[in-house]
N, CA, C and O atoms as a MOPAC input file, in Angstrom:
PM7 MOZYME 1SCF
protein

 N    -16.32600 1    15.53900 1     4.02200 1
 C    -15.13600 1    14.81000 1     4.13500 1
 C    -14.15500 1    15.96500 1     3.28500 1
 O    -14.49300 1    16.09800 1     2.10900 1
 N    -13.33900 1    16.55700 1     3.59900 1
 C    -12.19300 1    17.41300 1     2.69100 1
 C    -11.32000 1    16.62200 1     2.20600 1
 O    -10.91800 1    15.62200 1     2.80100 1
 N    -11.02000 1    16.90700 1     1.32600 1
 C     -9.87400 1    16.31300 1     0.40100 1
 C     -8.65400 1    16.45900 1     1.08400 1
 O     -8.07700 1    15.38700 1     1.27200 1
 N     -7.86900 1    17.85100 1     1.67600 1
 C     -7.06000 1    17.65100 1     2.28600 1
 C     -6.74600 1    16.74700 1     3.46400 1
 O     -5.64300 1    16.29100 1     3.76500 1
 N     -7.95000 1    16.56200 1     4.09800 1
 C     -7.89500 1    15.74100 1     5.06400 1
 C     -7.44400 1    14.23100 1     4.54600 1
 O     -6.46600 1    13.55700 1     4.86900 1
 N     -8.24100 1    14.02700 1     3.86400 1
 C     -7.89300 1    12.30300 1     3.18600 1
 C     -6.47800 1    12.27200 1     2.68800 1
 O     -5.90600 1    11.23900 1     3.03900 1
 N     -5.72400 1    13.10500 1     1.96400 1
 C     -4.48800 1    13.28900 1     1.20900 1
 C     -3.63700 1    13.25900 1     2.56900 1
 O     -2.65700 1    12.51700 1     2.49900 1
 N     -3.81600 1    13.91800 1     3.79100 1
 C     -2.80300 1    13.97900 1     4.96500 1
 C     -2.66600 1    12.57100 1     5.69200 1
 O     -1.69000 1    12.24800 1     6.36900 1
 N     -3.87000 1    11.71900 1     5.43600 1
 C     -4.17200 1    10.50600 1     6.05100 1
 C     -3.72700 1     9.50300 1     5.48900 1
 O     -3.31900 1     8.48900 1     6.05700 1
 N     -3.78900 1     9.80800 1     3.72900 1
 C     -3.18000 1     8.57400 1     2.87400 1
 C     -1.71600 1     9.00600 1     3.08500 1
 O     -1.07900 1     7.95400 1     3.02500 1
 N     -0.90200 1     9.97900 1     3.29300 1
 C      0.34300 1    10.41100 1     3.10000 1
 C      0.70800 1     9.83400 1     4.44200 1
 O      1.69900 1     9.11000 1     4.33900 1
 N      0.28600 1     9.90600 1     5.53300 1
 C      0.73800 1     9.32500 1     6.82300 1
 C      0.50700 1     7.44500 1     6.80500 1
 O      1.27500 1     6.62900 1     7.31500 1
 N     -0.38400 1     7.24300 1     6.28500 1
 C     -0.36400 1     5.35700 1     6.23300 1
 C      0.70000 1     4.95000 1     5.64600 1
 O      1.27900 1     3.91700 1     5.98400 1
 N      1.21800 1     5.97700 1     4.36900 1
 C      2.10800 1     5.70800 1     3.29500 1
 C      3.46400 1     5.50300 1     4.40600 1
 O      4.29000 1     4.59400 1     4.32800 1
 N      3.45000 1     6.22100 1     5.08200 1
 C      4.69900 1     6.38500 1     6.32000 1
 C      4.60400 1     5.33900 1     6.65800 1
 O      5.33300 1     4.43700 1     6.24700 1
 N      3.48600 1     5.16000 1     7.66800 1
 C      3.76600 1     4.03300 1     8.90000 1
 C      3.81200 1     2.51900 1     8.15800 1
 O      4.37200 1     1.50400 1     8.57100 1
 N      3.15000 1     2.68300 1     7.11100 1
 C      3.03100 1     0.92700 1     6.08100 1
 C      4.60300 1     0.60700 1     5.79900 1
 O      5.19800 1    -0.42800 1     6.10000 1
 N      5.16700 1     1.85900 1     5.08800 1
 C      6.66700 1     1.90000 1     4.93000 1
 C      7.66100 1     1.62500 1     5.72500 1
 O      8.77200 1     1.31900 1     5.29100 1
 N      7.28800 1     1.72400 1     7.34900 1
 C      8.35000 1     1.66000 1     8.07100 1
 C      8.13100 1     0.34500 1     8.59400 1
 O      9.12900 1    -0.31400 1     8.88500 1
 N      6.87800 1    -0.19600 1     8.77800 1
 C      6.35800 1    -1.63200 1     9.50300 1
 C      7.01900 1    -2.49000 1     8.00000 1
 O      7.71000 1    -3.50200 1     8.11900 1
 N      6.73600 1    -2.00700 1     6.90000 1
 C      7.17100 1    -3.06900 1     5.75000 1
 C      8.63700 1    -2.99700 1     6.04000 1
 O      9.01000 1    -4.12600 1     5.72300 1
 N      9.54600 1    -2.43000 1     6.39700 1
 C     10.98000 1    -1.85900 1     6.36000 1
 C     11.83300 1    -2.99500 1     7.30500 1
 O     12.77000 1    -3.74000 1     7.01800 1
 N     10.91500 1    -2.73400 1     8.81700 1
 C     11.60600 1    -3.74500 1     9.67700 1
 C     11.32200 1    -4.93000 1     9.34200 1
 O     12.23200 1    -5.75900 1     9.36200 1
 N      9.90900 1    -5.34800 1     8.92300 1
 C      9.42400 1    -6.54900 1     8.76000 1
 C     10.55200 1    -7.53100 1     7.81500 1
 O     10.86300 1    -8.71100 1     7.97800 1
 N     11.07800 1    -6.39300 1     6.62900 1
 C     12.20300 1    -6.89600 1     5.96200 1
 C     13.09800 1    -7.33800 1     6.47400 1
 O     13.47200 1    -8.50000 1     6.63000 1
 N     13.58800 1    -6.15700 1     6.83900 1
 C     15.00100 1    -6.61100 1     7.93500 1
 C     14.90200 1    -7.87500 1     8.90700 1
 O     15.52700 1    -8.93400 1     8.87000 1
 N     14.24300 1    -7.57500 1     9.49700 1
 C     13.89000 1    -9.33900 1    10.32800 1
 C     13.93700 1   -10.26900 1     9.34300 1
 O     15.02400 1   -10.80500 1     9.12800 1
 N     12.87800 1   -10.61200 1     8.62300 1
 C     12.96500 1   -11.43400 1     7.64600 1
 C     14.62600 1   -12.37200 1     7.00000 1
 O     15.03900 1   -13.53100 1     7.02500 1
 N     15.13400 1   -11.00800 1     6.47300 1
 C     16.03700 1   -11.11000 1     5.61200 1
 C     17.62400 1   -11.09400 1     6.67500 1
 O     18.68300 1   -11.22900 1     6.06200 1
 N     17.65700 1   -10.97200 1     7.79200 1
 C     18.86700 1   -10.60600 1     8.51400 1
 C     19.72700 1   -11.95300 1     8.79200 1
 O     20.93900 1   -11.91000 1     9.00700 1
 N     18.99200 1   -13.12800 1     8.76500 1
 C     19.58300 1   -14.53500 1     9.06200 1
 C     20.09600 1   -14.82600 1     7.64000 1
 O     21.23400 1   -15.17100 1     7.32300 1
 N     19.12300 1   -14.63800 1     6.91800 1
 C     19.75100 1   -15.39300 1     5.34000 1
 C     20.39300 1   -14.26800 1     4.88500 1
 O     20.20400 1   -13.13500 1     5.32700 1
 N     21.23300 1   -14.60400 1     3.90700 1
 C     21.90800 1   -13.56800 1     3.16200 1
 C     21.56400 1   -13.53700 1     2.14400 1
 O     22.09500 1   -14.15700 1     1.22100 1
 N     20.41800 1   -12.68000 1     2.03400 1
 C     18.96500 1   -12.72400 1     0.83900 1
 C     20.29400 1   -11.42500 1    -0.28500 1
 O     21.22600 1   -10.65700 1    -0.04400 1
 N     19.58400 1   -11.88300 1    -1.37800 1
 C     19.58600 1   -10.38600 1    -2.43000 1
 C     19.24800 1    -9.64900 1    -2.23000 1
 O     18.40200 1    -9.72800 1    -1.33900 1
 N     19.51500 1    -8.26000 1    -2.78700 1
 C     18.46600 1    -6.84600 1    -2.81200 1
 C     17.54000 1    -7.29400 1    -3.80900 1
 O     17.04000 1    -6.22400 1    -4.15700 1
 N     17.18800 1    -7.86600 1    -4.24600 1
 C     15.84500 1    -8.08900 1    -5.45800 1
 C     14.87000 1    -8.76500 1    -4.41700 1
 O     13.66600 1    -8.51500 1    -4.34800 1
 N     15.55500 1    -9.65400 1    -3.61800 1
 C     14.67200 1   -10.50400 1    -2.95300 1
 C     14.07000 1    -9.92900 1    -1.55700 1
 O     13.08200 1   -10.35500 1    -0.96000 1
 N     14.98400 1    -8.77300 1    -1.16200 1
 C     14.35600 1    -8.05500 1    -0.10500 1
 C     13.54200 1    -6.88200 1    -0.52400 1
 O     12.93400 1    -6.17900 1     0.28400 1
 N     13.54800 1    -6.68200 1    -1.87400 1
 C     12.77400 1    -5.47800 1    -2.19800 1
 C     11.43000 1    -6.62700 1    -2.85500 1
 O     10.29700 1    -6.31800 1    -2.48400 1
 N     11.48400 1    -7.21300 1    -3.28500 1
 C     10.04500 1    -8.28500 1    -3.63400 1
 C      9.11300 1    -8.29700 1    -2.05500 1
 O      7.97600 1    -7.87300 1    -1.84500 1
 N      9.93600 1    -8.84600 1    -1.25400 1
 C      9.20900 1    -9.12400 1     0.16800 1
 C      8.81700 1    -7.79700 1     0.63900 1
 O      7.70500 1    -7.76800 1     1.16700 1
 N      9.39100 1    -6.80100 1     0.58400 1
 C      9.36100 1    -5.41700 1     0.83000 1
 C      7.94300 1    -4.65800 1     0.40600 1
 O      7.32100 1    -3.88800 1     1.13800 1
 N      7.48600 1    -5.14600 1    -1.26700 1
 C      6.91600 1    -4.46100 1    -1.95600 1
 C      5.34200 1    -5.40500 1    -1.43000 1
 O      4.22800 1    -4.88400 1    -1.46800 1
 N      5.56100 1    -6.61300 1    -1.04100 1
 C      4.46100 1    -7.57600 1    -0.81400 1
 C      3.89800 1    -7.40200 1     0.69200 1
 O      2.74600 1    -7.71800 1     0.99100 1
 N      4.61000 1    -6.99400 1     1.39100 1
 C      4.16000 1    -6.78300 1     2.52900 1
 C      3.62300 1    -5.43000 1     2.59200 1
 O      2.62100 1    -5.10800 1     3.23000 1
 N      4.42500 1    -4.58000 1     1.81900 1
 C      3.68000 1    -2.89700 1     1.48500 1
 C      2.52500 1    -2.86200 1     1.18400 1
 O      1.70900 1    -2.07800 1     1.66900 1
 N      2.27000 1    -3.79200 1     0.25600 1
 C      0.89100 1    -3.69900 1    -0.70000 1
 C     -0.24100 1    -4.36800 1     0.15300 1
 O     -1.35600 1    -3.86600 1     0.29400 1
 N      0.14600 1    -5.50100 1     0.68400 1
 C     -1.09500 1    -5.81800 1     1.63500 1
 C     -1.40400 1    -4.73700 1     2.68500 1
 O     -2.40500 1    -4.02800 1     2.58000 1
 N     -0.46300 1    -4.61500 1     3.77700 1
 C     -0.94500 1    -3.51400 1     4.81800 1
 C     -1.27600 1    -2.28600 1     4.48200 1
 O     -1.80900 1    -1.55600 1     5.31700 1
 N     -0.94400 1    -1.73200 1     2.85200 1
 C     -1.65800 1    -0.48000 1     2.46600 1
 C     -2.84600 1    -0.91600 1     1.97000 1
 O     -3.83200 1    -0.27300 1     2.33000 1
 N     -3.02500 1    -1.88700 1     1.20000 1
 C     -4.45100 1    -2.60500 1     0.72600 1
 C     -5.54100 1    -2.32800 1     2.11900 1
 O     -6.37100 1    -1.42500 1     2.22700 1
 N     -5.27700 1    -3.23000 1     2.93000 1
 C     -6.11800 1    -3.29600 1     4.18500 1
 C     -6.14700 1    -1.95800 1     4.85700 1
 O     -7.29500 1    -1.51700 1     4.81000 1
 N     -5.64200 1    -1.46100 1     5.22700 1
 C     -5.68700 1     0.01700 1     5.72600 1
 C     -6.55700 1     1.12700 1     5.24000 1
 O     -7.19600 1     1.90500 1     5.94900 1
 N     -6.49000 1     1.09600 1     3.77800 1
 C     -6.71700 1     2.02400 1     2.78500 1
 C     -8.37000 1     1.50300 1     2.61500 1
 O     -9.23200 1     2.38000 1     2.55700 1
 N     -8.70700 1     0.27900 1     2.55100 1
 C    -10.14200 1    -0.41700 1     2.72900 1
 C    -10.77800 1    -0.02400 1     4.11500 1
 O    -11.96200 1     0.31000 1     4.16300 1
 N     -9.71100 1    -0.07800 1     5.64000 1
 C    -10.69700 1     0.08700 1     6.14800 1
 C    -10.58500 1     1.85500 1     6.19900 1
 O    -11.69600 1     2.29000 1     6.50400 1
 N     -9.75700 1     2.77900 1     6.02700 1
 C    -10.10500 1     3.79800 1     5.86400 1
 C    -11.36400 1     4.24000 1     5.16400 1
 O    -12.41200 1     4.45300 1     5.77400 1
 N    -11.19800 1     4.39300 1     3.64300 1
 C    -12.36000 1     4.67400 1     2.90500 1
 C    -13.85800 1     4.18000 1     3.25300 1
 O    -14.85500 1     4.78800 1     2.86400 1
 N    -13.89400 1     3.08400 1     3.98100 1
 C    -15.16900 1     2.47900 1     5.24500 1
 C    -15.47100 1     3.62900 1     5.98700 1
 O    -16.51900 1     4.25300 1     5.82300 1
 N    -14.59800 1     3.94400 1     6.80100 1
 C    -15.09400 1     5.06900 1     7.94100 1
 C    -15.52000 1     5.98700 1     7.29400 1
 O    -16.20000 1     6.66000 1     8.06900 1
 N    -15.52700 1     6.49400 1     6.16500 1
 C    -15.92400 1     7.73100 1     5.61500 1
 C    -17.53500 1     7.65800 1     4.92600 1
 O    -18.02900 1     8.65800 1     4.40500 1

């Protein structure tokens, strides 16, 4: 496994996970007028969870 391929996969995962997390955060906080700090906390929680799950899947496949 080349290191450059792994780096490309990790960058793609970060982009995908951040898009999903952003959409989830928007959907959750749209109804309630939540503060920016609350949105950041929800975003980081969703991002961390998804990134951890996807990275463990990627690392097990190699």
